C-alpha positions in Angstrom: -13.4 24.4 0.7 -12.9 25.4 4.2 -9.1 25.8 5.4 -8.3 26.1 9.1 -5.3 27.3 10.6 -3.1 27.5 7.3 0.6 27.5 7.7 0.2 26.1 11.1 0.8 22.8 13.1 -3.0 21.8 13.1 -3.7 22.9 9.6 -6.7 21.3 8.0 -8.4 21.3 4.5 -12.1 20.0 4.1 -13.7 20.1 0.7 -17.4 19.7 -0.1 -20.4 21.6 -1.4 -21.7 24.8 0.4 -24.3 22.7 1.9 -22.3 19.7 3.0 -19.9 22.2 4.6 -22.6 23.9 6.4 -23.9 20.8 7.9 -20.5 19.7 9.1 -20.6 19.7 12.9 -16.8 20.5 12.9 -17.7 24.1 11.8 -20.4 24.8 14.4 -18.2 26.4 16.8 -14.7 26.5 15.1 -11.6 27.4 16.8 -8.6 29.3 15.1 -8.7 31.2 11.7 -10.9 30.0 8.7 -10.7 30.6 5.1 -13.3 29.7 2.9 -13.0 29.2 -0.7 -15.8 29.2 -3.2 -15.3 28.1 -6.8 -17.6 28.8 -9.7 -21.0 27.4 -9.9 -22.0 24.9 -12.6 -23.4 26.3 -15.7 -26.8 25.5 -16.8 -28.2 25.9 -20.1 -31.1 28.4 -20.5 -34.5 26.9 -20.9 -37.1 28.2 -23.7 -38.9 29.7 -20.7 -35.9 31.5 -19.6 -35.1 32.9 -23.0 -38.7 34.0 -23.3 -38.9 35.8 -19.9 -35.9 37.7 -20.7 -37.0 38.5 -24.3 -40.2 39.9 -22.7 -38.3 41.9 -20.5 -35.8 43.3 -23.1 -38.5 43.8 -25.6 -40.2 46.5 -23.2 -36.9 48.6 -23.7 -35.4 47.7 -27.0 -36.2 46.8 -30.7 -36.3 43.2 -31.3 -32.9 43.0 -33.0 -31.1 44.7 -30.0 -33.4 42.5 -27.5 -32.3 39.4 -29.1 -28.5 40.3 -29.1 -28.8 41.3 -25.5 -30.7 38.1 -24.6 -28.2 36.2 -26.5 -25.2 37.4 -24.8 -26.8 37.0 -21.4 -27.9 33.4 -21.9 -25.3 32.2 -24.4 -28.2 31.3 -26.9 -28.1 31.8 -30.8 -29.2 35.4 -31.7 -30.8 34.3 -34.9 -33.2 31.7 -33.0 -33.8 34.6 -30.4 -34.8 37.2 -33.0 -37.0 34.9 -34.4 -38.9 34.2 -31.3 -38.7 38.1 -30.2 -40.7 38.8 -33.5 -43.3 35.9 -32.5 -43.6 37.4 -29.1 -44.0 41.3 -30.5 -46.7 40.1 -32.7 -48.8 38.8 -29.9 
C-alpha cells in the first residue's frame, strides 16, 4: 500500500502488490510525502527438495537428530520425517 499526503486535503491510498505499485505511473515522479506499507508475504510449503537441501547443509554441522530438529523448526515440517530422511542422506 502506498499512502500519499496523509492527514492532508489531498490524501490518497493505493493498494496492490509491490509489482503493481512499482508499475503504477502515478508513482514515477510523485509529489508530496509518501508512506509505503508492506505486509507479510504469503507462506509457501517447503518441498522435498527444500528439505533435502536444508538437511544436507545441517548435516555438515550437526548430528542427524539435531539437524532434523533445526530443519523442522525452520521449515515447519515434522521432525520425525526429517530425521528419517537425514539418516537416509547420511547413509549415502
